[in-house]
N, CA, C, O and the ligand as a Tripos MOL2 file, in Angstrom:
@<TRIPOS>MOLECULE
protein
  249   247    63     0     0
PROTEIN
NO_CHARGES

@<TRIPOS>ATOM
      1 N           2.9890    3.7110  158.2960 N.3       1 MET1
      2 CA          4.0250    2.7060  158.3800 C.3       1 MET1
      3 C           3.9570    1.8860  159.7020 C.2       1 MET1
      4 O           3.4910    2.3880  160.7250 O.2       1 MET1
      5 N           4.4070    0.6820  159.6590 N.am      2 ILE2
      6 CA          4.3390   -0.2060  160.8030 C.3       2 ILE2
      7 C           5.4250    0.0800  161.7850 C.2       2 ILE2
      8 O           6.5880   -0.0360  161.4010 O.2       2 ILE2
      9 N           5.1610    0.4570  163.0620 N.am      3 ARG3
     10 CA          6.2270    0.7180  163.9960 C.3       3 ARG3
     11 C           6.2910   -0.4580  165.0000 C.2       3 ARG3
     12 O           5.2820   -0.9460  165.5090 O.2       3 ARG3
     13 N           7.5280   -0.8660  165.2420 N.am      4 THR4
     14 CA          7.8390   -1.8540  166.3030 C.3       4 THR4
     15 C           8.6650   -1.1360  167.3670 C.2       4 THR4
     16 O           8.9490    0.0590  167.2780 O.2       4 THR4
     17 N           9.0330   -1.9140  168.3660 N.am      5 ASN5
     18 CA          9.9790   -1.3070  169.3380 C.3       5 ASN5
     19 C          11.4150   -1.6940  168.9860 C.2       5 ASN5
     20 O          12.3150   -1.5550  169.8140 O.2       5 ASN5
     21 N          11.6390   -2.1940  167.7270 N.am      6 ASP6
     22 CA         12.9600   -2.5150  167.3020 C.3       6 ASP6
     23 C          13.3560   -1.4970  166.2330 C.2       6 ASP6
     24 O          12.8200   -1.5070  165.1250 O.2       6 ASP6
     25 N          14.3410   -0.5830  166.5900 N.am      7 PRO7
     26 CA         14.7470    0.4110  165.5940 C.3       7 PRO7
     27 C          15.1920   -0.0730  164.2740 C.2       7 PRO7
     28 O          14.9470    0.5440  163.2370 O.2       7 PRO7
     29 N          15.8830   -1.2410  164.3210 N.am      8 ILE8
     30 CA         16.4100   -1.8020  163.0610 C.3       8 ILE8
     31 C          15.3500   -2.3370  162.2050 C.2       8 ILE8
     32 O          15.4180   -2.2450  160.9790 O.2       8 ILE8
     33 N          14.3110   -2.9270  162.8530 N.am      9 GLN9
     34 CA         13.1750   -3.4250  162.1140 C.3       9 GLN9
     35 C          12.3600   -2.2200  161.5300 C.2       9 GLN9
     36 O          11.8770   -2.2860  160.4000 O.2       9 GLN9
     37 N          12.2230   -1.1480  162.3090 N.am     10 ASP10
     38 CA         11.5950    0.0150  161.8630 C.3      10 ASP10
     39 C          12.2610    0.6130  160.5830 C.2      10 ASP10
     40 O          11.6050    1.0040  159.6180 O.2      10 ASP10
     41 N          13.6290    0.6500  160.6600 N.am     11 PHE11
     42 CA         14.3690    1.1170  159.5320 C.3      11 PHE11
     43 C          14.0790    0.2990  158.2820 C.2      11 PHE11
     44 O          13.8530    0.8280  157.1930 O.2      11 PHE11
     45 N          14.0980   -1.0370  158.4910 N.am     12 LEU12
     46 CA         13.9110   -1.9460  157.3380 C.3      12 LEU12
     47 C          12.4970   -1.7590  156.8360 C.2      12 LEU12
     48 O          12.3010   -1.7770  155.6210 O.2      12 LEU12
     49 N          11.4900   -1.5800  157.6910 N.am     13 ASN13
     50 CA         10.0800   -1.3140  157.2400 C.3      13 ASN13
     51 C          10.0240   -0.0550  156.4070 C.2      13 ASN13
     52 O           9.4010   -0.0260  155.3460 O.2      13 ASN13
     53 N          10.6940    1.0110  156.9020 N.am     14 TYR14
     54 CA         10.7420    2.2430  156.1830 C.3      14 TYR14
     55 C          11.3120    2.1420  154.7990 C.2      14 TYR14
     56 O          10.7880    2.6430  153.8040 O.2      14 TYR14
     57 N          12.4320    1.4500  154.8170 N.am     15 ASP15
     58 CA         13.1820    1.2030  153.5120 C.3      15 ASP15
     59 C          12.2940    0.4630  152.5450 C.2      15 ASP15
     60 O          12.2390    0.7790  151.3570 O.2      15 ASP15
     61 N          11.5930   -0.5360  153.0740 N.am     16 TYR16
     62 CA         10.7750   -1.3990  152.2050 C.3      16 TYR16
     63 C           9.5800   -0.5430  151.6760 C.2      16 TYR16
     64 O           9.1780   -0.6700  150.5200 O.2      16 TYR16
     65 N           9.0620    0.2770  152.5050 N.am     17 GLU17
     66 CA          7.8770    1.0930  152.0350 C.3      17 GLU17
     67 C           8.3670    2.1050  150.9230 C.2      17 GLU17
     68 O           7.6660    2.3880  149.9520 O.2      17 GLU17
     69 N           9.5780    2.6070  151.1340 N.am     18 GLN18
     70 CA         10.1350    3.5570  150.1390 C.3      18 GLN18
     71 C          10.3260    2.7450  148.8480 C.2      18 GLN18
     72 O          10.0560    3.2790  147.7730 O.2      18 GLN18
     73 N          10.7600    1.5290  148.8980 N.am     19 TYR19
     74 CA         11.0120    0.6640  147.7770 C.3      19 TYR19
     75 C           9.7230    0.3570  147.0610 C.2      19 TYR19
     76 O           9.6330    0.4460  145.8360 O.2      19 TYR19
     77 N           8.7540    0.0040  147.8210 N.am     20 LEU20
     78 CA          7.4210   -0.2660  147.2290 C.3      20 LEU20
     79 C           6.8440    0.9690  146.4580 C.2      20 LEU20
     80 O           6.2390    0.8560  145.3910 O.2      20 LEU20
     81 N           7.0830    2.1430  147.0840 N.am     21 LYS21
     82 CA          6.5900    3.3980  146.4880 C.3      21 LYS21
     83 C           7.3350    3.5500  145.2010 C.2      21 LYS21
     84 O           6.7160    3.9390  144.2110 O.2      21 LYS21
     85 N           8.6410    3.2690  145.1270 N.am     22 GLU22
     86 CA          9.4510    3.5450  143.9260 C.3      22 GLU22
     87 C           9.0540    2.5760  142.8610 C.2      22 GLU22
     88 O           8.8970    2.9880  141.7110 O.2      22 GLU22
     89 N           8.8720    1.2500  143.1770 N.am     23 ILE23
     90 CA          8.6080    0.2840  142.0480 C.3      23 ILE23
     91 C           7.1700    0.4740  141.5220 C.2      23 ILE23
     92 O           6.8420   -0.0260  140.4470 O.2      23 ILE23
     93 N           6.3410    1.1660  142.2450 N.am     24 SER24
     94 CA          4.9780    1.4170  141.6860 C.3      24 SER24
     95 C           4.9720    2.5900  140.7090 C.2      24 SER24
     96 O           3.9480    2.8550  140.0790 O.2      24 SER24
     97 N           6.1330    3.3230  140.5650 N.am     25 ARG25
     98 CA          6.2540    4.4100  139.6940 C.3      25 ARG25
     99 C           6.4450    3.9660  138.2510 C.2      25 ARG25
    100 O           6.9890    2.8830  138.0350 O.2      25 ARG25
    101 N           6.0310    4.7370  137.2510 N.am     26 PRO26
    102 CA          6.2680    4.4100  135.8810 C.3      26 PRO26
    103 C           7.7180    4.5890  135.6040 C.2      26 PRO26
    104 O           8.4150    5.3620  136.2610 O.2      26 PRO26
    105 N           8.1610    3.8660  134.6230 N.am     27 VAL27
    106 CA          9.6490    3.9560  134.2520 C.3      27 VAL27
    107 C           9.7690    4.6860  132.9200 C.2      27 VAL27
    108 O           9.0180    4.4460  131.9750 O.2      27 VAL27
    109 N          10.7340    5.5740  132.8890 N.am     28 CYS28
    110 CA         11.0290    6.3250  131.6480 C.3      28 CYS28
    111 C          11.6940    5.4100  130.6220 C.2      28 CYS28
    112 O          12.7090    4.7720  130.9000 O.2      28 CYS28
    113 N          11.0890    5.3610  129.4140 N.am     29 CYS29
    114 CA         11.6080    4.4110  128.4200 C.3      29 CYS29
    115 C          12.8760    4.8980  127.7980 C.2      29 CYS29
    116 O          13.5280    4.1420  127.0770 O.2      29 CYS29
    117 N          13.2740    6.1710  128.0480 N.am     30 GLU30
    118 CA         14.5080    6.6550  127.5030 C.3      30 GLU30
    119 C          15.6800    6.3800  128.4270 C.2      30 GLU30
    120 O          16.6510    5.7350  128.0320 O.2      30 GLU30
    121 N          15.5920    6.8700  129.6660 N.am     31 CYS31
    122 CA         16.7590    6.6140  130.5720 C.3      31 CYS31
    123 C          16.5730    5.5030  131.5020 C.2      31 CYS31
    124 O          17.5280    5.1680  132.2030 O.2      31 CYS31
    125 N          15.4090    4.8670  131.5920 N.am     32 GLY32
    126 CA         15.1740    3.6910  132.4000 C.3      32 GLY32
    127 C          14.9710    4.0100  133.8500 C.2      32 GLY32
    128 O          14.8310    3.0940  134.6600 O.2      32 GLY32
    129 N          14.9470    5.3330  134.2340 N.am     33 ASP33
    130 CA         14.7650    5.6780  135.6210 C.3      33 ASP33
    131 C          13.2840    5.6670  136.0020 C.2      33 ASP33
    132 O          12.4100    5.8490  135.1550 O.2      33 ASP33
    133 N          13.0230    5.4510  137.2740 N.am     34 TYR34
    134 CA         11.6300    5.6380  137.7280 C.3      34 TYR34
    135 C          11.3110    7.1070  137.7130 C.2      34 TYR34
    136 O          12.1420    7.9540  138.0410 O.2      34 TYR34
    137 N          10.1090    7.3840  137.3330 N.am     35 ILE35
    138 CA          9.6840    8.8140  137.1470 C.3      35 ILE35
    139 C           9.0430    9.2510  138.4950 C.2      35 ILE35
    140 O           7.9380    8.8530  138.8630 O.2      35 ILE35
    141 N           9.8290   10.1010  139.1970 N.am     36 THR36
    142 CA          9.3560   10.5680  140.5070 C.3      36 THR36
    143 C           8.9380   12.0180  140.3890 C.2      36 THR36
    144 O           8.5970   12.6390  141.3960 O.2      36 THR36
    145 N           8.9540   12.5740  139.1910 N.am     37 ASP37
    146 CA          8.4220   13.9070  139.0680 C.3      37 ASP37
    147 C           6.9420   13.9240  139.1340 C.2      37 ASP37
    148 O           6.3070   12.8700  139.0890 O.2      37 ASP37
    149 N           6.3630   15.0910  139.2400 N.am     38 GLU38
    150 CA          4.9050   15.2390  139.2650 C.3      38 GLU38
    151 C           4.2880   14.9280  137.9440 C.2      38 GLU38
    152 O           3.1190   14.5460  137.8800 O.2      38 GLU38
    153 N           5.0400   15.0790  136.8830 N.am     39 TYR39
    154 CA          4.4350   14.9390  135.5960 C.3      39 TYR39
    155 C           5.3360   13.9420  134.7410 C.2      39 TYR39
    156 O           6.5410   13.8000  134.9520 O.2      39 TYR39
    157 N           4.6510   13.2920  133.7900 N.am     40 LEU40
    158 CA          5.4520   12.4860  132.8490 C.3      40 LEU40
    159 C           4.8070   12.7350  131.4410 C.2      40 LEU40
    160 O           3.6980   13.2590  131.3420 O.2      40 LEU40
    161 N           5.5290   12.3490  130.3810 N.am     41 TRP41
    162 CA          4.9320   12.4760  129.0650 C.3      41 TRP41
    163 C           4.6640   11.0890  128.6070 C.2      41 TRP41
    164 O           5.5120   10.1990  128.6790 O.2      41 TRP41
    165 N           3.3860   10.9130  128.1030 N.am     42 ASP42
    166 CA          2.8970    9.6290  127.7120 C.3      42 ASP42
    167 C           2.6740    9.7060  126.2260 C.2      42 ASP42
    168 O           1.7320   10.3610  125.7790 O.2      42 ASP42
    169 N           3.5340    9.0410  125.4260 N.am     43 PHE43
    170 CA          3.3290    8.9450  124.0120 C.3      43 PHE43
    171 C           2.8680    7.5560  123.5880 C.2      43 PHE43
    172 O           3.6970    6.6830  123.3340 O.2      43 PHE43
    173 N           1.6080    7.3470  123.5120 N.am     44 HIS44
    174 CA          1.1100    5.9960  123.0850 C.3      44 HIS44
    175 C           1.5420    4.9170  124.0180 C.2      44 HIS44
    176 O           1.8420    3.8060  123.5800 O.2      44 HIS44
    177 N           1.5840    5.2050  125.2970 N.am     45 GLY45
    178 CA          1.9370    4.2180  126.2970 C.3      45 GLY45
    179 C           3.4670    4.1950  126.5890 C.2      45 GLY45
    180 O           3.9180    3.4330  127.4440 O.2      45 GLY45
    181 N           4.2180    4.9900  125.9120 N.am     46 MET46
    182 CA          5.6670    5.1210  126.2480 C.3      46 MET46
    183 C           5.8460    6.3230  127.1310 C.2      46 MET46
    184 O           5.4590    7.4320  126.7620 O.2      46 MET46
    185 N           6.4350    6.1160  128.3110 N.am     47 TYR47
    186 CA          6.5740    7.1400  129.2600 C.3      47 TYR47
    187 C           7.9740    7.7330  129.1990 C.2      47 TYR47
    188 O           8.9690    7.0220  129.0610 O.2      47 TYR47
    189 N           8.0210    9.1260  129.3130 N.am     48 TYR48
    190 CA          9.2560    9.8860  129.3100 C.3      48 TYR48
    191 C           9.2380   10.7170  130.5160 C.2      48 TYR48
    192 O           8.2140   11.2990  130.8730 O.2      48 TYR48
    193 N          10.4480   10.7920  131.2080 N.am     49 CYS49
    194 CA         10.5510   11.7770  132.2790 C.3      49 CYS49
    195 C          10.8310   13.1810  131.7730 C.2      49 CYS49
    196 O          11.1330   13.4080  130.6020 O.2      49 CYS49
    197 N          10.7210   14.0690  132.6690 N.am     50 GLU50
    198 CA         10.7720   15.5330  132.2610 C.3      50 GLU50
    199 C          12.2070   15.8220  131.7040 C.2      50 GLU50
    200 O          12.3540   16.5650  130.7340 O.2      50 GLU50
    201 N          13.2490   15.2290  132.3280 N.am     51 LYS51
    202 CA         14.6250   15.4670  131.9440 C.3      51 LYS51
    203 C          14.8420   15.0210  130.5170 C.2      51 LYS51
    204 O          15.4600   15.7480  129.7390 O.2      51 LYS51
    205 N          14.3440   13.8240  130.1380 N.am     52 CYS52
    206 CA         14.5960   13.3580  128.8120 C.3      52 CYS52
    207 C          13.7840   14.1580  127.7610 C.2      52 CYS52
    208 O          14.2300   14.3320  126.6270 O.2      52 CYS52
    209 N          12.5980   14.6350  128.1570 N.am     53 MET53
    210 CA         11.8030   15.4480  127.2000 C.3      53 MET53
    211 C          12.5520   16.7080  127.0020 C.2      53 MET53
    212 O          12.5790   17.2190  125.8830 O.2      53 MET53
    213 N          13.1900   17.2690  128.0540 N.am     54 ARG54
    214 CA         13.9420   18.5000  127.8890 C.3      54 ARG54
    215 C          15.1220   18.3350  126.9610 C.2      54 ARG54
    216 O          15.4740   19.2320  126.1950 O.2      54 ARG54
    217 N          15.7430   17.1220  127.0560 N.am     55 ASP55
    218 CA         16.8670   16.7870  126.1960 C.3      55 ASP55
    219 C          16.5000   16.7680  124.7300 C.2      55 ASP55
    220 O          17.3160   17.0710  123.8590 O.2      55 ASP55
    221 N          15.2230   16.3960  124.4680 N.am     56 HIS56
    222 CA         14.7400   16.2580  123.0570 C.3      56 HIS56
    223 C          14.1030   17.5330  122.5580 C.2      56 HIS56
    224 O          13.6860   17.6120  121.4030 O.2      56 HIS56
    225 N          14.0250   18.5090  123.4000 N.am     57 ARG57
    226 CA         13.4040   19.7760  122.9220 C.3      57 ARG57
    227 C          14.3560   20.5920  122.0640 C.2      57 ARG57
    228 O          15.4990   20.8570  122.4360 O.2      57 ARG57
    229 N          13.8470   20.9810  120.9050 N.am     58 GLU58
    230 CA         14.7270   21.6880  119.9880 C.3      58 GLU58
    231 C          14.0240   23.0680  119.6190 C.2      58 GLU58
    232 O          12.8030   23.1690  119.5030 O.2      58 GLU58
    233 N          14.8430   24.0340  119.4610 N.am     59 ARG59
    234 CA         14.3450   25.3420  119.1030 C.3      59 ARG59
    235 C          14.0430   25.4130  117.6180 C.2      59 ARG59
    236 O          14.8510   24.9690  116.8020 O.2      59 ARG59
    237 N          12.9060   25.9600  117.2590 N.am     60 ILE60
    238 CA         12.6520   26.1150  115.8570 C.3      60 ILE60
    239 C          12.8660   27.5370  115.4490 C.2      60 ILE60
    240 O          12.1440   28.4400  115.8720 O.2      60 ILE60
    241 N          13.8610   27.7320  114.6250 N.am     61 ASP61
    242 CA         14.1820   29.1010  114.1570 C.3      61 ASP61
    243 C          13.3890   29.3780  112.8700 C.2      61 ASP61
    244 O          13.3360   28.5290  111.9800 O.2      61 ASP61
    245 N          12.7870   30.5430  112.7750 N.am     62 ASP62
    246 CA         12.0880   30.9180  111.5840 C.3      62 ASP62
    247 C          13.0300   31.3170  110.4500 C.2      62 ASP62
    248 O          12.5730   31.6650  109.3620 O.2      62 ASP62
    249 ZN         14.1650    9.7450  131.3500 Zn       63 ZN63
@<TRIPOS>BOND
     1     1     2 1
     2     2     3 1
     3     3     4 2
     4     3     5 am
     5     5     6 1
     6     6     7 1
     7     7     8 2
     8     7     9 am
     9     9    10 1
    10    10    11 1
    11    11    12 2
    12    11    13 am
    13    13    14 1
    14    14    15 1
    15    15    16 2
    16    15    17 am
    17    17    18 1
    18    18    19 1
    19    19    20 2
    20    19    21 am
    21    21    22 1
    22    22    23 1
    23    23    24 2
    24    23    25 am
    25    25    26 1
    26    26    27 1
    27    27    28 2
    28    27    29 am
    29    29    30 1
    30    30    31 1
    31    31    32 2
    32    31    33 am
    33    33    34 1
    34    34    35 1
    35    35    36 2
    36    35    37 am
    37    37    38 1
    38    38    39 1
    39    39    40 2
    40    39    41 am
    41    41    42 1
    42    42    43 1
    43    43    44 2
    44    43    45 am
    45    45    46 1
    46    46    47 1
    47    47    48 2
    48    47    49 am
    49    49    50 1
    50    50    51 1
    51    51    52 2
    52    51    53 am
    53    53    54 1
    54    54    55 1
    55    55    56 2
    56    55    57 am
    57    57    58 1
    58    58    59 1
    59    59    60 2
    60    59    61 am
    61    61    62 1
    62    62    63 1
    63    63    64 2
    64    63    65 am
    65    65    66 1
    66    66    67 1
    67    67    68 2
    68    67    69 am
    69    69    70 1
    70    70    71 1
    71    71    72 2
    72    71    73 am
    73    73    74 1
    74    74    75 1
    75    75    76 2
    76    75    77 am
    77    77    78 1
    78    78    79 1
    79    79    80 2
    80    79    81 am
    81    81    82 1
    82    82    83 1
    83    83    84 2
    84    83    85 am
    85    85    86 1
    86    86    87 1
    87    87    88 2
    88    87    89 am
    89    89    90 1
    90    90    91 1
    91    91    92 2
    92    91    93 am
    93    93    94 1
    94    94    95 1
    95    95    96 2
    96    95    97 am
    97    97    98 1
    98    98    99 1
    99    99   100 2
   100    99   101 am
   101   101   102 1
   102   102   103 1
   103   103   104 2
   104   103   105 am
   105   105   106 1
   106   106   107 1
   107   107   108 2
   108   107   109 am
   109   109   110 1
   110   110   111 1
   111   111   112 2
   112   111   113 am
   113   113   114 1
   114   114   115 1
   115   115   116 2
   116   115   117 am
   117   117   118 1
   118   118   119 1
   119   119   120 2
   120   119   121 am
   121   121   122 1
   122   122   123 1
   123   123   124 2
   124   123   125 am
   125   125   126 1
   126   126   127 1
   127   127   128 2
   128   127   129 am
   129   129   130 1
   130   130   131 1
   131   131   132 2
   132   131   133 am
   133   133   134 1
   134   134   135 1
   135   135   136 2
   136   135   137 am
   137   137   138 1
   138   138   139 1
   139   139   140 2
   140   139   141 am
   141   141   142 1
   142   142   143 1
   143   143   144 2
   144   143   145 am
   145   145   146 1
   146   146   147 1
   147   147   148 2
   148   147   149 am
   149   149   150 1
   150   150   151 1
   151   151   152 2
   152   151   153 am
   153   153   154 1
   154   154   155 1
   155   155   156 2
   156   155   157 am
   157   157   158 1
   158   158   159 1
   159   159   160 2
   160   159   161 am
   161   161   162 1
   162   162   163 1
   163   163   164 2
   164   163   165 am
   165   165   166 1
   166   166   167 1
   167   167   168 2
   168   167   169 am
   169   169   170 1
   170   170   171 1
   171   171   172 2
   172   171   173 am
   173   173   174 1
   174   174   175 1
   175   175   176 2
   176   175   177 am
   177   177   178 1
   178   178   179 1
   179   179   180 2
   180   179   181 am
   181   181   182 1
   182   182   183 1
   183   183   184 2
   184   183   185 am
   185   185   186 1
   186   186   187 1
   187   187   188 2
   188   187   189 am
   189   189   190 1
   190   190   191 1
   191   191   192 2
   192   191   193 am
   193   193   194 1
   194   194   195 1
   195   195   196 2
   196   195   197 am
   197   197   198 1
   198   198   199 1
   199   199   200 2
   200   199   201 am
   201   201   202 1
   202   202   203 1
   203   203   204 2
   204   203   205 am
   205   205   206 1
   206   206   207 1
   207   207   208 2
   208   207   209 am
   209   209   210 1
   210   210   211 1
   211   211   212 2
   212   211   213 am
   213   213   214 1
   214   214   215 1
   215   215   216 2
   216   215   217 am
   217   217   218 1
   218   218   219 1
   219   219   220 2
   220   219   221 am
   221   221   222 1
   222   222   223 1
   223   223   224 2
   224   223   225 am
   225   225   226 1
   226   226   227 1
   227   227   228 2
   228   227   229 am
   229   229   230 1
   230   230   231 1
   231   231   232 2
   232   231   233 am
   233   233   234 1
   234   234   235 1
   235   235   236 2
   236   235   237 am
   237   237   238 1
   238   238   239 1
   239   239   240 2
   240   239   241 am
   241   241   242 1
   242   242   243 1
   243   243   244 2
   244   243   245 am
   245   245   246 1
   246   246   247 1
   247   247   248 2
@<TRIPOS>SUBSTRUCTURE
     1 MET1         2 RESIDUE 1 A MET
     2 ILE2         6 RESIDUE 1 A ILE
     3 ARG3        10 RESIDUE 1 A ARG
     4 THR4        14 RESIDUE 1 A THR
     5 ASN5        18 RESIDUE 1 A ASN
     6 ASP6        22 RESIDUE 1 A ASP
     7 PRO7        26 RESIDUE 1 A PRO
     8 ILE8        30 RESIDUE 1 A ILE
     9 GLN9        34 RESIDUE 1 A GLN
    10 ASP10       38 RESIDUE 1 A ASP
    11 PHE11       42 RESIDUE 1 A PHE
    12 LEU12       46 RESIDUE 1 A LEU
    13 ASN13       50 RESIDUE 1 A ASN
    14 TYR14       54 RESIDUE 1 A TYR
    15 ASP15       58 RESIDUE 1 A ASP
    16 TYR16       62 RESIDUE 1 A TYR
    17 GLU17       66 RESIDUE 1 A GLU
    18 GLN18       70 RESIDUE 1 A GLN
    19 TYR19       74 RESIDUE 1 A TYR
    20 LEU20       78 RESIDUE 1 A LEU
    21 LYS21       82 RESIDUE 1 A LYS
    22 GLU22       86 RESIDUE 1 A GLU
    23 ILE23       90 RESIDUE 1 A ILE
    24 SER24       94 RESIDUE 1 A SER
    25 ARG25       98 RESIDUE 1 A ARG
    26 PRO26      102 RESIDUE 1 A PRO
    27 VAL27      106 RESIDUE 1 A VAL
    28 CYS28      110 RESIDUE 1 A CYS
    29 CYS29      114 RESIDUE 1 A CYS
    30 GLU30      118 RESIDUE 1 A GLU
    31 CYS31      122 RESIDUE 1 A CYS
    32 GLY32      126 RESIDUE 1 A GLY
    33 ASP33      130 RESIDUE 1 A ASP
    34 TYR34      134 RESIDUE 1 A TYR
    35 ILE35      138 RESIDUE 1 A ILE
    36 THR36      142 RESIDUE 1 A THR
    37 ASP37      146 RESIDUE 1 A ASP
    38 GLU38      150 RESIDUE 1 A GLU
    39 TYR39      154 RESIDUE 1 A TYR
    40 LEU40      158 RESIDUE 1 A LEU
    41 TRP41      162 RESIDUE 1 A TRP
    42 ASP42      166 RESIDUE 1 A ASP
    43 PHE43      170 RESIDUE 1 A PHE
    44 HIS44      174 RESIDUE 1 A HIS
    45 GLY45      178 RESIDUE 1 A GLY
    46 MET46      182 RESIDUE 1 A MET
    47 TYR47      186 RESIDUE 1 A TYR
    48 TYR48      190 RESIDUE 1 A TYR
    49 CYS49      194 RESIDUE 1 A CYS
    50 GLU50      198 RESIDUE 1 A GLU
    51 LYS51      202 RESIDUE 1 A LYS
    52 CYS52      206 RESIDUE 1 A CYS
    53 MET53      210 RESIDUE 1 A MET
    54 ARG54      214 RESIDUE 1 A ARG
    55 ASP55      218 RESIDUE 1 A ASP
    56 HIS56      222 RESIDUE 1 A HIS
    57 ARG57      226 RESIDUE 1 A ARG
    58 GLU58      230 RESIDUE 1 A GLU
    59 ARG59      234 RESIDUE 1 A ARG
    60 ILE60      238 RESIDUE 1 A ILE
    61 ASP61      242 RESIDUE 1 A ASP
    62 ASP62      246 RESIDUE 1 A ASP
    63 ZN63       249 GROUP 0 **** ****
């Protein structure tokens, strides 16, 4: 990160870097959130976050 001798500018730079990091993340097509987990589910180019996949998981009883 770029450091200046201005603490406010430093804070803004940090915020901006976090923002850039976030918008480069894939977006979950179910909840619309940025996927910040280590894994995502990719179904033919549709991304799902772990939480949404867990919501869709169903138990199969024999
Ligand atoms: Zn989701």
